[in-house]
C-alpha positions in Angstrom: 0.0 0.0 0.0 1.5 3.4 -0.9 2.8 5.5 2.0 0.5 8.5 1.6 -2.5 6.2 1.8 -1.2 4.6 5.0 -0.6 7.9 6.5 -4.0 9.2 5.7 -5.7 6.1 7.2 -3.6 6.3 10.4 -3.7 10.0 11.0 -6.6 10.2 13.3 -5.4 7.4 15.6 -2.0 8.7 16.3 -1.1 9.1 20.0 -0.5 12.4 21.7 1.7 13.5 24.5 -0.1 13.9 27.8 0.8 17.0 29.8 3.9 18.2 27.8 4.5 21.1 30.2 4.6 18.7 33.1 7.0 16.5 31.3 9.3 19.5 30.5 9.1 20.5 34.1 10.2 17.1 35.2 13.1 17.2 32.8 14.2 20.5 34.1 13.9 19.0 37.6 16.4 16.3 36.6 18.8 19.0 35.5 18.5 21.2 38.5 18.7 18.3 40.9 22.4 17.8 40.4 23.5 20.5 38.1 21.8 23.7 39.3 25.0 25.8 39.4 26.0 24.5 36.0 22.6 25.4 34.5 22.8 28.9 36.0 26.3 29.4 34.6 25.0 28.2 31.2 22.1 30.6 31.2 24.4 33.5 32.2 26.8 32.6 29.4 23.9 32.4 26.9 22.7 35.9 28.0 26.2 37.3 27.7 26.8 35.7 24.3 23.5 37.1 23.0 24.1 40.6 24.4 27.7 40.6 23.0 26.4 39.7 19.5 23.6 42.3 19.7 26.0 45.0 20.8 28.4 44.0 18.0 25.5 44.5 15.5 24.5 47.8 17.0 28.0 49.0 16.8 27.7 48.6 13.0 25.5 51.8 13.1 28.3 53.8 14.7 30.8 52.2 12.3 28.9 53.3 9.2 27.6 56.7 10.4 30.5 57.7 12.6 33.5 56.4 10.6 32.9 55.0 7.1 30.6 57.7 5.7 32.6 60.6 7.2 35.8 59.1 5.7 34.2 58.7 2.4 33.0 62.3 2.5 36.6 63.5 3.4 38.0 61.4 0.6 35.5 62.9 -1.8 36.5 66.4 -0.8 40.2 65.6 -1.1 40.9 66.0 2.6 43.5 63.9 4.4 42.1 60.6 5.7 43.1 58.8 8.9 42.0 55.2 9.5 43.0 55.1 13.2 39.5 55.6 14.4 38.1 53.1 12.0 40.8 50.6 13.1 40.0 51.0 16.8 36.2 50.7 16.0 36.8 47.4 14.2 38.9 46.1 17.1 35.9 46.9 19.4 33.5 45.1 17.2 35.9 42.1 17.1 36.1 42.1 20.9 32.3 42.0 21.1 32.1 39.0 18.8 35.0 37.2 20.4 33.5 37.6 23.8 30.3 36.1 22.6 32.1 33.2 20.9 34.0 32.5 24.2 30.8 32.5 26.2 29.3 30.1 23.7 32.3 27.8 23.9 32.1 27.8 27.7 28.4 26.9 28.0 28.7 24.3 25.2 31.4 22.5 27.2 29.4 22.8 30.4 26.4 21.3 28.7 28.4 18.2 27.7 29.0 17.6 31.5 25.3 18.3 32.3 24.0 16.1 29.5 26.1 13.1 30.1 25.8 13.3 33.8 22.1 13.6 33.7 21.8 10.6 31.3 24.1 8.6 33.6 21.8 9.4 36.5 18.7 8.6 34.5 20.0 5.2 33.4 21.0 4.4 37.0 17.6 5.5 38.3 15.8 3.4 35.6 17.8 0.3 36.3 17.6 0.7 40.1 13.8 1.3 39.8 13.5 -1.7 37.5 14.9 -4.0 40.1 12.1 -2.9 42.5 9.3 -3.7 40.0 7.1 -6.8 40.4 7.4 -9.8 38.1 4.0 -8.8 36.7 5.5 -5.8 35.0 8.0 -7.9 33.0 5.3 -10.5 32.2 3.2 -7.8 30.6 5.8 -5.6 28.8 8.0 -6.8 25.8 11.6 -6.9 26.9 12.7 -5.2 23.6 10.4 -2.3 24.3 11.9 -1.9 27.7 15.4 -1.9 26.2 14.2 0.8 23.7 13.6 3.1 26.7 17.2 2.7 27.8 18.5 3.3 24.3 16.3 5.3 21.9 14.3 7.2 24.4 17.3 8.3 26.5 19.0 9.4 23.2 16.1 11.7 22.4 16.4 13.0 26.0 20.1 13.7 25.3 19.2 15.8 22.3 16.7 17.7 24.3 19.2 18.5 27.1 22.3 19.1 24.9 20.6 21.0 22.0 17.0 21.9 22.3 16.8 23.5 25.8 20.0 25.7 25.4 18.9 26.6 21.8 15.4 27.5 22.9 16.7 29.7 25.7 19.3 31.3 23.4 16.7 32.0 20.8 14.3 33.5 23.3 16.9 35.9 24.7 18.1 36.7 21.1 14.5 37.5 20.0 13.9 39.8 23.0 17.3 41.6 22.6 17.0 42.0 18.9 13.3 43.2 19.2 14.3 45.9 21.7 17.2 47.0 19.5 15.0 47.1 16.3 12.5 49.3 18.1 15.2 51.8 19.0 16.4 51.8 15.4 13.1 52.1 13.4 9.6 51.6 14.5 8.1 51.3 11.0 10.6 48.6 9.9 10.0 46.8 13.1 6.3 46.6 12.4 7.0 45.2 8.9 9.3 42.6 10.5 6.7 41.6 13.1 4.0 41.2 10.4 6.3 38.7 8.6 7.1 37.0 12.0 3.4 36.5 12.4 3.2 34.8 9.1 6.2 32.6 10.0 4.6 31.6 13.4 1.3 30.7 11.7 3.1 28.5 9.1 5.3 26.9 11.8 2.4 26.1 14.1 0.5 24.4 11.3 3.5 22.4 10.1 4.7 21.5 13.6 1.1 20.4 14.4 1.1 18.0 11.5 4.5 16.4 12.4 4.3 16.5 16.2 1.9 13.6 16.7 3.9 11.5 14.3 7.1 12.0 16.4 5.2 10.6 19.4 4.0 7.6 17.3 7.6 7.1 16.0 9.0 6.5 19.5 6.2 4.0 20.3 6.6 2.2 16.9 10.3 2.1 17.4 9.9 0.4 20.8 7.5 -2.1 19.3 9.9 -3.0 16.5 12.8 -3.4 18.9 10.6 -5.7 21.0 9.8 -7.9 18.0 13.5 -8.0 16.9 14.5 -9.1 20.4 11.9 -11.8 20.4 13.0 -13.1 17.0 16.6 -13.2 18.0 15.8 -15.2 21.1 13.5 -17.5 19.1 15.6 -18.1 16.0 15.9 -21.8 16.6 12.2 -22.2 16.9 11.7 -20.0 13.7 14.0 -22.2 11.7 12.8 -25.5 13.1 9.2 -24.7 12.0 10.3 -23.0 8.8 8.6 -19.8 10.0 11.1 -17.5 8.3 8.6 -16.0 5.8 6.0 -15.4 8.5 8.6 -13.7 10.7 9.7 -11.5 7.7 6.0 -10.6 7.0 5.4 -9.6 10.6 8.6 -7.6 10.7 7.6 -5.9 7.5 4.3 -4.9 9.0 6.0 -3.4 12.1 8.8 -1.8 10.0 6.2 -0.3 7.7 4.3 1.1 10.7 7.6 2.7 11.9 8.3 3.9 8.4 4.8 5.5 8.2 5.2 7.4 11.4 8.8 8.4 10.8 8.0 9.4 7.2 5.2 11.7 8.1 7.1 13.2 11.1 10.1 14.1 9.0 8.2 14.9 5.9 6.5 17.9 7.6 9.6 18.7 9.8 11.9 18.9 6.8 9.6 21.3 5.0 9.6 23.7 8.0 13.2 25.1 7.7 13.2 26.0 4.0 9.7 27.5 4.1 10.7 29.7 7.1 14.0 30.6 5.5 12.3 31.9 2.4 9.8 33.8 4.5 12.8 35.3 6.4 14.4 36.3 3.1 11.1 37.9 2.0 11.1 39.9 5.3 14.7 41.0 4.7 13.9 42.2 1.1 10.8 44.1 2.2 12.7 45.9 5.0 15.6 46.7 2.6 13.2 48.2 0.1 11.2 50.2 2.6 14.3 51.3 4.6 16.3 52.2 1.4 13.5 54.4 0.1 13.1 56.0 3.5 16.9 56.9 3.8 17.1 58.2 0.2 13.9 60.2 0.4 14.8 61.6 3.9 11.4 60.5 5.2 12.7 57.8 7.5 12.1 59.7 10.7 15.8 59.7 11.7 16.7 56.5 9.9 20.3 56.7 8.7 22.3 54.4 6.4 24.1 53.1 9.5 20.9 52.4 11.3 19.5 50.6 8.2 22.6 48.4 8.0 22.2 47.4 11.7 18.5 46.9 11.3 18.9 44.7 8.2 21.5 42.6 10.2 19.0 42.3 13.0 16.2 41.4 10.6 18.4 38.5 9.3 19.3 37.5 12.8 15.7 37.8 14.0 14.4 35.2 11.5 17.2 32.7 12.5 16.1 32.2 16.2 12.5 31.9 15.1 13.5 29.2 12.5 15.6 27.5 15.1 12.7 27.5 17.6 10.4 26.1 15.0 12.9 23.4 14.1 13.6 22.6 17.8 9.8 22.1 18.4 9.9 18.8 16.5 13.0 17.7 18.4 11.3 18.7 21.7 8.1 16.8 20.8 10.2 13.7 20.0 12.2 14.1 23.2 9.1 14.6 25.3 7.6 11.4 23.7 10.8 9.6 24.9 10.7 11.3 28.3 7.0 10.2 28.7 8.1 6.6 28.2 11.1 7.0 30.6 9.0 8.6 33.3 6.3 6.0 32.6 8.8 3.3 33.7 10.0 5.4 36.6 6.4 6.0 37.7 5.5 2.2 37.7 4.7 1.3 41.2 7.4 -0.7 42.9 6.8 -4.1 44.5 5.2 -3.3 47.8 6.4 -5.1 50.9 4.6 -4.6 54.2 6.3 -7.6 55.8 8.1 -7.2 59.1 9.1 -10.7 59.9 12.8 -11.3 59.0 15.0 -14.3 58.6 18.0 -14.5 61.0 20.8 -17.0 61.9 19.8 -18.8 65.1 21.0 -21.4 67.6 19.5 -23.1 70.6 20.6 -22.0 74.0 19.0 -23.3 77.2 16.2 -24.8 75.1 15.4 -21.5 73.4 16.1 -20.0 70.0 18.7 -17.2 70.1 19.7 -14.9 67.3 23.3 -15.0 66.3 25.7 -13.4 63.8 27.5 -16.7 63.0 26.3 -19.1 60.3 25.0 -22.1 62.2 23.0 -23.8 59.5 19.9 -23.1 61.6 17.5 -20.3 60.7 14.6 -18.6 62.5 11.9 -16.2 61.7 12.3 -13.0 63.8 8.8 -11.7 64.6 8.8 -8.2 66.2 5.4 -7.4 67.6 4.5 -4.0 66.4 2.3 -3.1 69.3 4.5 -4.2 72.2 8.0 -4.4 70.6 8.4 -8.0 71.9 10.4 -10.4 69.8 9.5 -14.0 69.1 11.7 -16.5 67.2 10.1 -19.3 65.2 12.4 -22.0 63.8 12.5 -22.2 60.0 11.4 -25.8 59.2 9.7 -25.4 55.8 6.1 -26.0 56.9 3.9 -24.6 54.1 0.1 -24.4 54.1 -2.3 -23.2 51.5 -5.7 -22.6 53.0 -8.6 -22.2 50.5 -6.5 -20.0 48.2 -8.0 -18.2 45.2 -5.8 -16.4 42.7 -6.0 -14.6 39.4 -3.6 -12.4 37.5 -6.4 -9.9 37.5 -9.6 -9.9 39.5 -11.8 -10.6 36.5 -10.2 -14.0 35.7 -9.4 -16.3 38.6 -7.0 -19.2 37.6 -6.7 -21.0 41.0 -9.8 -22.0 42.9 -10.0 -23.2 46.5 -6.5 -24.7 46.6 -5.6 -26.5 49.9 -2.1 -27.7 50.4 -0.2 -29.0 53.4 3.5 -29.6 53.2 5.2 -30.6 56.4 8.9 -30.2 56.9 10.9 -32.6 54.8 8.0 -33.7 52.6 8.2 -33.9 48.8 5.1 -32.5 47.2 4.7 -33.0 43.4 2.3 -31.2 41.1 1.1 -32.8 37.9 -1.5 -31.8 35.3 -1.9 -30.5 31.8 -0.3 -27.3 30.6 -2.0 -24.3 32.1 -3.5 -26.3 35.0 -1.8 -23.9 37.5 1.3 -25.9 38.6 3.9 -23.1 38.2 1.4 -20.5 39.4 1.3 -22.2 42.8 5.1 -22.0 43.1 5.0 -18.4 42.1 2.6 -17.7 45.0 5.0 -19.4 47.5 7.6 -16.9 46.3 5.1 -14.0 46.5 5.8 -13.1 42.9 2.1 -12.5 42.9 -0.4 -11.9 45.8 -3.5 -14.0 46.2 -7.1 -12.7 46.0 -8.5 -14.8 48.8 -7.4 -17.4 51.4 -4.2 -17.7 53.4 -0.6 -19.0 52.7 1.3 -19.8 55.9 5.0 -20.5 56.2 5.9 -22.1 59.5 2.6 -20.9 60.8 3.3 -17.3 59.7 1.1 -15.6 57.0 3.6 -14.9 54.2 2.2 -11.4 53.8 3.9 -10.6 57.2 7.3 -11.9 56.0 9.6 -9.5 54.2 9.8 -10.7 50.6 13.6 -10.7 50.4 13.8 -12.9 53.5 11.0 -15.2 52.2 12.8 -15.7 48.9 16.1 -16.1 50.7 14.7 -19.2 52.4 13.7 -20.8 49.1 15.9 -22.5 46.5 14.5 -22.5 42.9 15.5 -24.4 39.8 13.4 -23.2 36.8 12.7 -24.9 33.5 14.3 -22.0 31.7 17.8 -21.6 33.0 19.4 -18.2 32.9 23.1 -18.0 33.1 25.2 -14.8 33.3 28.1 -13.7 31.1 30.8 -14.6 33.7 32.7 -17.7 34.8 31.1 -21.0 35.7 32.3 -20.6 39.2 30.5 -17.2 39.6 27.3 -18.5 38.0 27.2 -21.2 40.7 28.1 -18.8 43.4 25.2 -16.6 42.4 23.1 -18.8 44.8 25.3 -17.7 47.7 27.6 -14.8 47.1 29.6 -15.4 50.2 30.3 -19.1 49.3 33.9 -20.2 49.2 35.5 -22.0 46.2 35.3 -25.3 48.1 31.5 -24.8 48.6 31.2 -24.1 44.9 33.0 -27.3 44.0 30.9 -29.3 46.6 27.7 -28.0 45.1 28.8 -28.9 41.6 29.7 -32.4 42.7 26.3 -32.7 44.4 24.6 -31.8 41.1 27.0 -34.1 39.2 28.2 -31.0 37.2 31.8 -31.3 38.3 32.8 -33.8 35.7 31.7 -31.8 32.6 32.9 -28.5 34.2 36.5 -29.9 34.5 36.4 -30.8 30.8 35.7 -27.2 29.8 38.7 -25.2 28.4 39.3 -23.3 31.7 37.3 -25.5 34.1 35.5 -23.5 36.7 37.0 -20.3 35.3 35.5 -20.8 31.8 33.6 -17.7 30.9 30.0 -18.4 29.6 28.6 -16.3 26.8 25.2 -15.6 25.4 23.2 -17.0 28.3 25.4 -20.2 28.4 25.2 -20.7 24.6 28.5 -22.5 24.7 26.9 -25.3 26.9 24.3 -27.9 26.1 20.8 -27.4 27.6 21.5 -30.3 30.0 24.7 -28.7 31.2 23.0 -25.4 31.8 20.4 -27.2 33.9 23.1 -28.9 35.9 24.6 -25.5 36.8 21.2 -24.2 37.8 20.8 -27.2 40.2 24.3 -26.5 41.6 23.3 -22.9 42.1 20.3 -24.0 44.1 22.4 -26.5 46.1 24.9 -23.9 47.2 22.1 -21.7 48.6 21.4 -24.5 51.0 17.7 -23.5 51.5 15.2 -25.3 53.7 12.6 -25.3 50.9 13.2 -26.2 47.3 11.1 -25.5 44.2 11.9 -27.6 41.2 10.0 -26.5 38.1 10.7 -29.1 35.5 14.2 -29.1 36.8 15.3 -32.2 34.9 13.1 -31.7 31.8 16.2 -30.8 29.6 18.4 -33.6 30.8 18.6 -36.9 29.0 17.5 -40.1 30.6 21.0 -41.3 31.5 22.0 -38.0 33.0 18.7 -37.7 34.8 19.4 -40.9 36.8 22.8 -39.5 37.8 21.3 -36.1 38.7 18.3 -37.7 40.5 20.7 -39.2 43.0 22.2 -35.8 43.7 18.8 -34.2 43.9 17.6 -36.8 46.4 20.6 -35.9 48.6 19.8 -32.2 48.1 16.1 -32.7 48.9 16.8 -34.8 52.0 15.4 -33.0 55.1 14.0 -30.2 53.0 10.4 -29.4 52.0 10.4 -29.8 48.2 7.8 -28.8 45.6 8.3 -30.5 42.3 6.7 -29.9 38.9 7.5 -32.7 36.5 6.1 -34.0 33.2 8.2 -37.2 33.7 6.1 -38.8 36.2 8.7 -41.5 36.9 10.8 -38.8 38.8 8.0 -38.2 41.3 7.0 -41.7 42.2 8.7 -41.4 45.6 6.8 -38.1 46.5 5.1 -37.9 49.8 2.1 -36.4 48.1 1.1 -35.9 44.5 -1.4 -33.3 43.7 -3.2 -33.4 40.3 -4.5 -30.1 39.0 -7.0 -29.4 36.3 -8.1 -25.9 35.3 -6.9 -24.4 38.5 -8.4 -26.9 40.9 -6.9 -29.8 42.8 -8.9 -32.8 41.6 -6.8 -35.6 43.2 -4.1 -36.0 45.9 -2.3 -38.9 47.4 0.8 -41.0 47.0 1.7 -42.7 43.7 0.3 -46.0 44.8 -2.9 -44.5 46.1 -3.5 -42.6 42.9 -2.8 -45.6 40.7 -5.2 -47.6 42.8 -7.8 -44.9 42.4 -7.5 -45.1 38.6 -8.4 -41.5 38.0 -6.7 -38.7 36.2 -3.2 -39.5 37.5 -3.7 -43.2 36.4 -4.5 -41.9 32.9 -1.4 -39.6 32.9 0.9 -42.3 34.2 -0.2 -45.3 32.2 -1.8 -43.7 29.2 -4.9 -45.8 29.8 -8.4 -44.4 30.2 -9.5 -43.8 33.8 -11.8 -46.4 35.3 
């Protein structure tokens, strides 16, 4: 479809910036927060630079009327001519312009510090705030779109700070200074200039209005395209396995055309603005030159001299430049504010709330009582400080987890778990089975408090988990997920991620427990081998073994194994299972597994269907019952 037709069809639906003045105020707040003195110096330098340039132009009047014309008259009359006065006058003009140039250089250098320092702070604030956001935010926002905020949107903010804001202030001061100077030189010519300025403003407003909304759309479309590219890069193997290349290309073309459409229309109108305004400025100059020239030659200029006309025409040319610059900067400002809106949108996302006050501490038994200690004893306790009395109770961390009639939905309109009851006593192995989407992983996410429940209670060692600080709650849990994420550092540091204070010996012991030690020693640099691209230089099974070792080194009282052995072959699975059994010994363990053979020895198997627990019991009990579990395990129809 031709681009103009696409543009016409999409024009009415283009997004607009909400509260642009509020956004601009917040941007200025970022600048003034850490660079108030710098900004003040910049503004002073801009004012000095403008005044110096204006004074230099005004001096042209004295140069013409006081030196050049008298010298020409003397030369015409044959009198002796001295150029000393003219030479000194030119030196003065040069000093004015050099002073302005020096002030411009100073504030330009300062703005480099202000711009890069502000962006550094913004990126830090973005990243720090992102760490406080709930998992729900990342589940509902494309990762590539989030990345676009860090790159494309911060780059538009850089242009706003480094160019647009100083240029707008410079242009505003220039316009005011020149306007006052023009009024002092010639009122009639000033009126002619202002009429033409009115025409320029009307034209600029209309063109900027056409392009502004497309700059907003451009930033959103760019984020969407980046999100899709990131998704395709991560899923290239899947794309190729299913021969989905052409469909991927077609979808990319749609998103790319959408970006083309918004960028084309934004720049189409923006690029017209400068030449149109420049020609209107030339027209203003010509009109003033004609009117002024006639006035000087006829002697009807009301005191207008040749020197004043020269200065005025210089001001006229200068007057159109800041107006053109403002009109051009308007588009950059709109685009930057669109980026700032997305940046502040991320910063304004509500962080994960935590009203818990029960903390996890090292403990030991003394005279039959639990006592808090600084040393690592291998025993943990929940420290419960009563808010009313200030009294402190200690409850031993054993791993007793209870779900009491729990309802949960990712939003209130759609409940995905219904009336879930679960009782896991310390050291028990609880397994969840069921079809995809039955709610198995959701239950483990609730234990972590990645999400909060709508109704019911979840208790950990008899304590409502809402009362436990989230960091302490998660510190007591070890998790091995189906999708393993490894960092771009050494194998040793990836394992140590489960316990940053662990010694090298503890790292080696955890690897041996997970049966990862053998393959690690075969790597080029052993435990010091640097992993790349999320462990792309390892097999899927090896990556999973490292994840299991990472959980082992954390030494938690409760384990969550979400398809922990799904990517390991049958032979390796038997080897790992032995290590996993040692790891699970004495710990409460929640297991999600599609290979039902790995959970036969579970203390309780819970069968879920559409968010409800439909069966529970041991392997033998459920087989004897010949229900859903019997069907899943044997492949036969239930009785």
